[in-house]
KOLLOLUM-480380 format. One record per atom (N, C-alpha, C, O): residue number from 1; residue in three letters; atom name; x, y, z. Coordinates in nm, 2 decimals. Each point is the difference from the previous one (the first is absolute). Last residue first. Layout:
BEGIN
+-----+---------+-------+--------+--------+--------+
! num ! residuo ! atomo !   east !  north !     up !
+-----+---------+-------+--------+--------+--------+
! NUM !     ALA !    CA !      X !      Y !      Z !
...
+-----+---------+-------+--------+--------+--------+
end
This chain:
BEGIN
+-----+---------+-------+--------+--------+--------+
! num ! residuo ! atomo !   east !  north !     up !
+-----+---------+-------+--------+--------+--------+
!  76 !     LYS !     N !  -2.34 !   3.38 !   0.31 !
!  76 !     LYS !    CA !  -0.03 !   0.12 !  -0.06 !
!  76 !     LYS !     C !   0.00 !   0.03 !  -0.11 !
!  76 !     LYS !     O !  -0.03 !   0.12 !  -0.02 !
!  75 !     ALA !     N !   0.22 !  -0.48 !   0.25 !
!  75 !     ALA !    CA !  -0.10 !   0.02 !  -0.06 !
!  75 !     ALA !     C !  -0.11 !   0.07 !  -0.04 !
!  75 !     ALA !     O !  -0.10 !  -0.03 !  -0.05 !
!  74 !     LEU !     N !   0.51 !  -0.03 !   0.25 !
!  74 !     LEU !    CA !   0.02 !  -0.03 !  -0.06 !
!  74 !     LEU !     C !  -0.14 !  -0.01 !  -0.12 !
!  74 !     LEU !     O !   0.01 !  -0.02 !  -0.12 !
!  73 !     GLU !     N !   0.02 !   0.18 !   0.58 !
!  73 !     GLU !    CA !   0.11 !   0.09 !  -0.10 !
!  73 !     GLU !     C !   0.01 !  -0.07 !  -0.14 !
!  73 !     GLU !     O !   0.02 !   0.08 !  -0.09 !
!  72 !     ALA !     N !  -0.21 !  -0.37 !   0.40 !
!  72 !     ALA !    CA !  -0.07 !   0.14 !   0.02 !
!  72 !     ALA !     C !  -0.01 !   0.12 !  -0.07 !
!  72 !     ALA !     O !  -0.10 !   0.06 !  -0.03 !
!  71 !     LEU !     N !   0.45 !  -0.44 !   0.11 !
!  71 !     LEU !    CA !  -0.08 !   0.00 !  -0.06 !
!  71 !     LEU !     C !  -0.13 !   0.06 !  -0.03 !
!  71 !     LEU !     O !  -0.04 !  -0.03 !  -0.11 !
!  70 !     THR !     N !   0.37 !   0.15 !   0.39 !
!  70 !     THR !    CA !   0.10 !  -0.01 !  -0.13 !
!  70 !     THR !     C !  -0.18 !  -0.05 !  -0.10 !
!  70 !     THR !     O !  -0.05 !   0.07 !  -0.08 !
!  69 !     ASN !     N !  -0.02 !  -0.07 !   0.54 !
!  69 !     ASN !    CA !  -0.01 !   0.14 !  -0.06 !
!  69 !     ASN !     C !   0.05 !  -0.01 !  -0.11 !
!  69 !     ASN !     O !  -0.06 !   0.08 !  -0.07 !
!  68 !     ARG !     N !   0.06 !  -0.51 !   0.22 !
!  68 !     ARG !    CA !  -0.16 !   0.04 !   0.02 !
!  68 !     ARG !     C !   0.00 !   0.13 !  -0.08 !
!  68 !     ARG !     O !  -0.07 !   0.01 !  -0.10 !
!  67 !     TYR !     N !   0.41 !  -0.37 !   0.23 !
!  67 !     TYR !    CA !   0.02 !   0.14 !  -0.07 !
!  67 !     TYR !     C !  -0.17 !   0.08 !  -0.05 !
!  67 !     TYR !     O !  -0.03 !   0.09 !  -0.09 !
!  66 !     ARG !     N !   0.03 !  -0.48 !   0.43 !
!  66 !     ARG !    CA !   0.19 !   0.10 !   0.04 !
!  66 !     ARG !     C !   0.01 !   0.09 !  -0.12 !
!  66 !     ARG !     O !   0.06 !   0.11 !   0.03 !
!  65 !     HIS !     N !  -0.44 !  -0.38 !   0.01 !
!  65 !     HIS !    CA !   0.01 !   0.11 !   0.07 !
!  65 !     HIS !     C !   0.11 !   0.09 !   0.01 !
!  65 !     HIS !     O !   0.02 !   0.12 !   0.03 !
!  64 !     ILE !     N !  -0.11 !  -0.41 !  -0.34 !
!  64 !     ILE !    CA !  -0.08 !   0.09 !  -0.01 !
!  64 !     ILE !     C !   0.00 !   0.11 !   0.08 !
!  64 !     ILE !     O !  -0.02 !   0.12 !  -0.02 !
!  63 !     LEU !     N !   0.28 !  -0.56 !   0.03 !
!  63 !     LEU !    CA !   0.06 !   0.11 !  -0.10 !
!  63 !     LEU !     C !  -0.05 !   0.15 !   0.01 !
!  63 !     LEU !     O !   0.07 !   0.10 !  -0.01 !
!  62 !     ASP !     N !  -0.27 !  -0.46 !   0.29 !
!  62 !     ASP !    CA !   0.11 !   0.05 !   0.06 !
!  62 !     ASP !     C !   0.01 !   0.11 !  -0.06 !
!  62 !     ASP !     O !  -0.03 !   0.11 !   0.04 !
!  61 !     ASP !     N !  -0.27 !  -0.38 !  -0.25 !
!  61 !     ASP !    CA !  -0.06 !   0.06 !   0.13 !
!  61 !     ASP !     C !   0.10 !   0.12 !   0.07 !
!  61 !     ASP !     O !  -0.02 !   0.12 !   0.04 !
!  60 !     ALA !     N !   0.19 !  -0.48 !  -0.38 !
!  60 !     ALA !    CA !  -0.10 !   0.10 !  -0.08 !
!  60 !     ALA !     C !   0.01 !   0.15 !   0.13 !
!  60 !     ALA !     O !   0.07 !   0.10 !   0.00 !
!  59 !     ILE !     N !   0.05 !  -0.56 !   0.17 !
!  59 !     ILE !    CA !   0.09 !   0.10 !  -0.09 !
!  59 !     ILE !     C !  -0.08 !   0.14 !  -0.05 !
!  59 !     ILE !     O !   0.00 !   0.11 !   0.05 !
!  58 !     ALA !     N !  -0.28 !  -0.44 !   0.09 !
!  58 !     ALA !    CA !   0.08 !   0.11 !   0.13 !
!  58 !     ALA !     C !   0.10 !   0.09 !  -0.02 !
!  58 !     ALA !     O !   0.02 !   0.12 !   0.04 !
!  57 !     ALA !     N !  -0.26 !  -0.41 !  -0.42 !
!  57 !     ALA !    CA !  -0.08 !   0.15 !   0.06 !
!  57 !     ALA !     C !   0.09 !   0.06 !   0.10 !
!  57 !     ALA !     O !   0.04 !   0.12 !   0.00 !
!  56 !     LYS !     N !   0.15 !  -0.52 !  -0.15 !
!  56 !     LYS !    CA !   0.01 !   0.05 !  -0.07 !
!  56 !     LYS !     C !  -0.05 !   0.17 !   0.04 !
!  56 !     LYS !     O !   0.06 !   0.11 !   0.00 !
!  55 !     GLU !     N !  -0.13 !  -0.52 !   0.27 !
!  55 !     GLU !    CA !   0.17 !   0.03 !   0.02 !
!  55 !     GLU !     C !  -0.02 !   0.14 !  -0.09 !
!  55 !     GLU !     O !   0.00 !   0.10 !   0.06 !
!  54 !     ALA !     N !  -0.41 !  -0.32 !  -0.07 !
!  54 !     ALA !    CA !   0.03 !   0.05 !   0.07 !
!  54 !     ALA !     C !   0.10 !   0.05 !   0.03 !
!  54 !     ALA !     O !  -0.01 !   0.11 !   0.05 !
!  53 !     PHE !     N !  -0.05 !  -0.34 !  -0.40 !
!  53 !     PHE !    CA !  -0.03 !   0.09 !  -0.03 !
!  53 !     PHE !     C !   0.01 !   0.12 !   0.12 !
!  53 !     PHE !     O !   0.02 !   0.11 !  -0.02 !
!  52 !     GLY !     N !   0.09 !  -0.60 !  -0.05 !
!  52 !     GLY !    CA !   0.12 !   0.15 !   0.00 !
!  52 !     GLY !     C !  -0.08 !   0.11 !   0.00 !
!  52 !     GLY !     O !   0.06 !   0.11 !   0.02 !
!  51 !     PRO !     N !  -0.33 !  -0.55 !  -0.23 !
!  51 !     PRO !    CA !   0.12 !   0.03 !   0.04 !
!  51 !     PRO !     C !   0.14 !   0.10 !   0.00 !
!  51 !     PRO !     O !   0.09 !   0.02 !  -0.08 !
!  50 !     ARG !     N !  -0.63 !   0.08 !   0.07 !
!  50 !     ARG !    CA !   0.12 !  -0.05 !  -0.11 !
!  50 !     ARG !     C !   0.08 !  -0.06 !   0.09 !
!  50 !     ARG !     O !   0.01 !   0.05 !   0.11 !
!  49 !     ARG !     N !  -0.56 !   0.15 !  -0.05 !
!  49 !     ARG !    CA !   0.11 !  -0.07 !   0.03 !
!  49 !     ARG !     C !   0.14 !  -0.02 !  -0.05 !
!  49 !     ARG !     O !  -0.05 !  -0.08 !  -0.08 !
!  48 !     ALA !     N !  -0.32 !   0.38 !  -0.16 !
!  48 !     ALA !    CA !   0.01 !  -0.15 !   0.08 !
!  48 !     ALA !     C !   0.13 !   0.00 !   0.07 !
!  48 !     ALA !     O !   0.10 !   0.06 !  -0.04 !
!  47 !     SER !     N !  -0.36 !   0.43 !  -0.09 !
!  47 !     SER !    CA !   0.06 !  -0.15 !  -0.04 !
!  47 !     SER !     C !   0.01 !  -0.07 !   0.11 !
!  47 !     SER !     O !  -0.01 !   0.02 !   0.12 !
!  46 !     LEU !     N !  -0.17 !   0.50 !  -0.26 !
!  46 !     LEU !    CA !  -0.06 !  -0.17 !   0.06 !
!  46 !     LEU !     C !   0.07 !  -0.03 !  -0.09 !
!  46 !     LEU !     O !   0.00 !   0.03 !  -0.12 !
!  45 !     ARG !     N !   0.04 !   0.49 !   0.19 !
!  45 !     ARG !    CA !   0.06 !  -0.13 !  -0.12 !
!  45 !     ARG !     C !  -0.10 !  -0.11 !   0.14 !
!  45 !     ARG !     O !  -0.04 !   0.03 !   0.11 !
!  44 !     VAL !     N !  -0.10 !   0.55 !  -0.15 !
!  44 !     VAL !    CA !   0.06 !  -0.13 !   0.06 !
!  44 !     VAL !     C !  -0.01 !  -0.10 !  -0.09 !
!  44 !     VAL !     O !  -0.08 !  -0.01 !  -0.10 !
!  43 !     ALA !     N !   0.12 !   0.57 !  -0.01 !
!  43 !     ALA !    CA !  -0.06 !  -0.11 !   0.03 !
!  43 !     ALA !     C !   0.01 !  -0.13 !   0.11 !
!  43 !     ALA !     O !   0.07 !   0.03 !   0.09 !
!  42 !     GLY !     N !   0.08 !   0.46 !  -0.13 !
!  42 !     GLY !    CA !  -0.10 !  -0.03 !   0.11 !
!  42 !     GLY !     C !  -0.10 !  -0.18 !  -0.04 !
!  42 !     GLY !     O !  -0.09 !  -0.06 !   0.06 !
!  41 !     GLU !     N !   0.46 !   0.29 !  -0.33 !
!  41 !     GLU !    CA !  -0.05 !   0.11 !  -0.01 !
!  41 !     GLU !     C !  -0.18 !  -0.11 !   0.06 !
!  41 !     GLU !     O !  -0.10 !  -0.03 !  -0.06 !
!  40 !     ALA !     N !   0.49 !  -0.34 !   0.01 !
!  40 !     ALA !    CA !   0.02 !   0.24 !   0.00 !
!  40 !     ALA !     C !  -0.14 !  -0.04 !  -0.01 !
!  40 !     ALA !     O !  -0.06 !  -0.11 !  -0.02 !
!  39 !     ALA !     N !   0.09 !  -0.26 !   0.36 !
!  39 !     ALA !    CA !   0.04 !   0.05 !  -0.15 !
!  39 !     ALA !     C !   0.00 !   0.14 !  -0.02 !
!  39 !     ALA !     O !  -0.03 !   0.10 !   0.07 !
!  38 !     GLU !     N !   0.01 !  -0.48 !   0.34 !
!  38 !     GLU !    CA !  -0.03 !   0.13 !  -0.07 !
!  38 !     GLU !     C !   0.08 !   0.06 !  -0.09 !
!  38 !     GLU !     O !   0.11 !   0.04 !   0.01 !
!  37 !     THR !     N !  -0.27 !  -0.54 !   0.21 !
!  37 !     THR !    CA !   0.13 !   0.10 !  -0.05 !
!  37 !     THR !     C !  -0.02 !   0.13 !   0.00 !
!  37 !     THR !     O !  -0.10 !  -0.02 !   0.07 !
!  36 !     LEU !     N !  -0.17 !  -0.46 !   0.12 !
!  36 !     LEU !    CA !  -0.04 !   0.09 !  -0.06 !
!  36 !     LEU !     C !   0.15 !   0.11 !   0.00 !
!  36 !     LEU !     O !   0.06 !   0.02 !   0.11 !
!  35 !     PHE !     N !  -0.12 !  -0.63 !  -0.13 !
!  35 !     PHE !    CA !   0.09 !   0.16 !   0.06 !
!  35 !     PHE !     C !  -0.08 !   0.11 !  -0.06 !
!  35 !     PHE !     O !  -0.03 !  -0.01 !  -0.12 !
!  34 !     LEU !     N !  -0.13 !  -0.53 !   0.31 !
!  34 !     LEU !    CA !   0.01 !   0.08 !  -0.11 !
!  34 !     LEU !     C !   0.10 !   0.18 !  -0.01 !
!  34 !     LEU !     O !  -0.01 !   0.09 !   0.09 !
!  33 !     VAL !     N !  -0.05 !  -0.74 !   0.08 !
!  33 !     VAL !    CA !   0.01 !   0.17 !   0.05 !
!  33 !     VAL !     C !   0.03 !   0.11 !  -0.12 !
!  33 !     VAL !     O !   0.09 !  -0.01 !  -0.09 !
!  32 !     ASP !     N !  -0.38 !  -0.52 !   0.12 !
!  32 !     ASP !    CA !   0.15 !   0.06 !  -0.04 !
!  32 !     ASP !     C !   0.01 !   0.24 !   0.05 !
!  32 !     ASP !     O !  -0.06 !   0.11 !  -0.01 !
!  31 !     GLY !     N !  -0.38 !  -0.42 !   0.10 !
!  31 !     GLY !    CA !   0.10 !  -0.03 !   0.10 !
!  31 !     GLY !     C !   0.16 !   0.01 !  -0.04 !
!  31 !     GLY !     O !   0.09 !   0.00 !   0.08 !
!  30 !     GLU !     N !  -0.46 !  -0.12 !  -0.46 !
!  30 !     GLU !    CA !  -0.02 !   0.03 !   0.10 !
!  30 !     GLU !     C !   0.08 !  -0.06 !   0.08 !
!  30 !     GLU !     O !   0.03 !  -0.12 !   0.00 !
!  29 !     LYS !     N !   0.18 !   0.24 !  -0.42 !
!  29 !     LYS !    CA !  -0.11 !  -0.06 !   0.01 !
!  29 !     LYS !     C !  -0.01 !   0.01 !   0.16 !
!  29 !     LYS !     O !   0.10 !   0.03 !   0.06 !
!  28 !     VAL !     N !   0.18 !   0.16 !  -0.54 !
!  28 !     VAL !    CA !   0.01 !  -0.02 !   0.13 !
!  28 !     VAL !     C !  -0.17 !  -0.09 !   0.05 !
!  28 !     VAL !     O !  -0.09 !  -0.03 !  -0.08 !
!  27 !     ASP !     N !   0.30 !   0.26 !  -0.36 !
!  27 !     ASP !    CA !   0.10 !  -0.15 !   0.05 !
!  27 !     ASP !     C !  -0.03 !  -0.04 !   0.12 !
!  27 !     ASP !     O !   0.07 !  -0.10 !   0.05 !
!  26 !     LEU !     N !  -0.15 !   0.48 !  -0.31 !
!  26 !     LEU !    CA !   0.10 !   0.05 !   0.09 !
!  26 !     LEU !     C !   0.01 !  -0.14 !   0.02 !
!  26 !     LEU !     O !   0.11 !  -0.03 !   0.05 !
!  25 !     LEU !     N !  -0.41 !   0.08 !  -0.35 !
!  25 !     LEU !    CA !   0.12 !   0.06 !  -0.04 !
!  25 !     LEU !     C !   0.10 !   0.01 !   0.08 !
!  25 !     LEU !     O !   0.11 !   0.04 !  -0.03 !
!  24 !     ALA !     N !  -0.51 !  -0.25 !   0.14 !
!  24 !     ALA !    CA !   0.07 !  -0.08 !  -0.10 !
!  24 !     ALA !     C !   0.13 !   0.08 !  -0.04 !
!  24 !     ALA !     O !   0.11 !  -0.05 !  -0.02 !
!  23 !     LEU !     N !  -0.43 !   0.26 !   0.30 !
!  23 !     LEU !    CA !   0.05 !  -0.09 !   0.06 !
!  23 !     LEU !     C !   0.10 !  -0.06 !  -0.08 !
!  23 !     LEU !     O !   0.11 !  -0.01 !   0.04 !
!  22 !     ALA !     N !  -0.39 !   0.27 !  -0.23 !
!  22 !     ALA !    CA !   0.15 !   0.11 !   0.02 !
!  22 !     ALA !     C !   0.06 !  -0.14 !   0.09 !
!  22 !     ALA !     O !   0.12 !  -0.03 !  -0.03 !
!  21 !     GLU !     N !  -0.50 !  -0.07 !  -0.16 !
!  21 !     GLU !    CA !   0.02 !   0.00 !  -0.07 !
!  21 !     GLU !     C !   0.20 !   0.07 !   0.03 !
!  21 !     GLU !     O !   0.11 !  -0.01 !  -0.06 !
!  20 !     THR !     N !  -0.50 !  -0.11 !   0.35 !
!  20 !     THR !    CA !   0.06 !  -0.08 !  -0.01 !
!  20 !     THR !     C !   0.09 !  -0.05 !  -0.15 !
!  20 !     THR !     O !   0.03 !  -0.11 !  -0.04 !
!  19 !     PRO !     N !  -0.15 !   0.61 !   0.37 !
!  19 !     PRO !    CA !  -0.07 !  -0.15 !  -0.08 !
!  19 !     PRO !     C !   0.09 !  -0.06 !   0.00 !
!  19 !     PRO !     O !   0.11 !   0.03 !   0.04 !
!  18 !     ILE !     N !  -0.11 !   0.23 !   0.37 !
!  18 !     ILE !    CA !   0.05 !   0.00 !  -0.12 !
!  18 !     ILE !     C !  -0.03 !  -0.12 !  -0.11 !
!  18 !     ILE !     O !   0.01 !  -0.13 !   0.00 !
!  17 !     ILE !     N !  -0.28 !   0.48 !   0.41 !
!  17 !     ILE !    CA !   0.02 !  -0.13 !  -0.08 !
!  17 !     ILE !     C !   0.13 !  -0.03 !  -0.10 !
!  17 !     ILE !     O !  -0.01 !   0.07 !  -0.10 !
!  16 !     VAL !     N !   0.00 !   0.29 !   0.58 !
!  16 !     VAL !    CA !   0.00 !  -0.03 !  -0.20 !
!  16 !     VAL !     C !  -0.02 !  -0.12 !  -0.01 !
!  16 !     VAL !     O !   0.07 !  -0.08 !   0.06 !
!  15 !     GLY !     N !  -0.16 !   0.37 !   0.42 !
!  15 !     GLY !    CA !   0.06 !  -0.12 !  -0.08 !
!  15 !     GLY !     C !  -0.02 !   0.08 !  -0.16 !
!  15 !     GLY !     O !  -0.05 !   0.10 !  -0.05 !
!  14 !     LEU !     N !   0.02 !   0.15 !   0.57 !
!  14 !     LEU !    CA !  -0.07 !  -0.03 !  -0.14 !
!  14 !     LEU !     C !   0.10 !  -0.05 !  -0.01 !
!  14 !     LEU !     O !   0.10 !   0.03 !   0.06 !
!  13 !     SER !     N !  -0.22 !  -0.03 !   0.45 !
!  13 !     SER !    CA !   0.04 !   0.00 !  -0.14 !
!  13 !     SER !     C !  -0.07 !   0.03 !  -0.08 !
!  13 !     SER !     O !  -0.12 !   0.01 !   0.00 !
!  12 !     ASN !     N !  -0.07 !  -0.13 !   0.39 !
!  12 !     ASN !    CA !   0.05 !   0.11 !  -0.05 !
!  12 !     ASN !     C !   0.06 !   0.08 !  -0.06 !
!  12 !     ASN !     O !  -0.02 !   0.12 !  -0.02 !
!  11 !     GLY !     N !  -0.28 !  -0.60 !  -0.13 !
!  11 !     GLY !    CA !   0.08 !   0.03 !   0.22 !
!  11 !     GLY !     C !   0.03 !   0.14 !  -0.04 !
!  11 !     GLY !     O !  -0.04 !   0.03 !  -0.11 !
!  10 !     VAL !     N !   0.09 !   0.01 !  -0.34 !
!  10 !     VAL !    CA !   0.02 !  -0.21 !   0.11 !
!  10 !     VAL !     C !  -0.01 !   0.03 !   0.10 !
!  10 !     VAL !     O !   0.08 !   0.06 !   0.06 !
!   9 !     ARG !     N !  -0.29 !   0.23 !  -0.51 !
!   9 !     ARG !    CA !   0.06 !  -0.04 !   0.12 !
!   9 !     ARG !     C !   0.02 !  -0.11 !   0.06 !
!   9 !     ARG !     O !  -0.06 !  -0.10 !   0.00 !
!   8 !     ARG !     N !   0.16 !   0.26 !  -0.52 !
!   8 !     ARG !    CA !  -0.08 !  -0.04 !   0.05 !
!   8 !     ARG !     C !   0.03 !   0.00 !   0.20 !
!   8 !     ARG !     O !   0.11 !  -0.01 !   0.05 !
!   7 !     LEU !     N !   0.03 !   0.24 !  -0.53 !
!   7 !     LEU !    CA !   0.07 !  -0.02 !   0.13 !
!   7 !     LEU !     C !  -0.16 !   0.01 !   0.00 !
!   7 !     LEU !     O !  -0.08 !   0.08 !  -0.03 !
!   6 !     LYS !     N !   0.26 !  -0.23 !  -0.46 !
!   6 !     LYS !    CA !  -0.05 !   0.10 !   0.12 !
!   6 !     LYS !     C !  -0.02 !  -0.05 !   0.11 !
!   6 !     LYS !     O !   0.00 !  -0.12 !   0.01 !
!   5 !     VAL !     N !   0.22 !   0.10 !  -0.56 !
!   5 !     VAL !    CA !  -0.03 !  -0.11 !   0.17 !
!   5 !     VAL !     C !  -0.06 !   0.09 !   0.05 !
!   5 !     VAL !     O !   0.00 !   0.11 !  -0.06 !
!   4 !     GLU !     N !   0.23 !  -0.15 !  -0.44 !
!   4 !     GLU !    CA !  -0.07 !   0.09 !   0.11 !
!   4 !     GLU !     C !  -0.10 !  -0.09 !   0.05 !
!   4 !     GLU !     O !  -0.08 !  -0.08 !  -0.04 !
!   3 !     ILE !     N !   0.54 !   0.03 !  -0.31 !
!   3 !     ILE !    CA !  -0.15 !  -0.05 !   0.06 !
!   3 !     ILE !     C !  -0.07 !   0.03 !   0.13 !
!   3 !     ILE !     O !   0.03 !  -0.06 !   0.11 !
!   2 !     THR !     N !   0.34 !   0.08 !  -0.58 !
!   2 !     THR !    CA !  -0.01 !   0.12 !   0.11 !
!   2 !     THR !     C !  -0.13 !  -0.13 !   0.06 !
!   2 !     THR !     O !  -0.06 !  -0.09 !  -0.07 !
!   1 !     MET !     N !   0.57 !   0.08 !  -0.25 !
!   1 !     MET !    CA !  -0.17 !  -0.07 !  -0.01 !
!   1 !     MET !     C !  -0.04 !   0.06 !   0.20 !
!   1 !     MET !     O !   0.07 !   0.00 !   0.11 !
+-----+---------+-------+--------+--------+--------+
end
């Protein structure tokens, strides 16, 4: 599924309005925390907070940092 959204000015920042159908897919409501994570080929992934997510993200960040040279070689 692809949903097109536009950047809009919100004060001195830019924001995105998330359509209702995307909110339903994420199973989130106003006040919930969302995460933007870097994905392949310049993409960004939007995900909702799930139990244990922060711990898993911290472990992944640590592994990516420690093995960045190896991962870069494997990506070639």
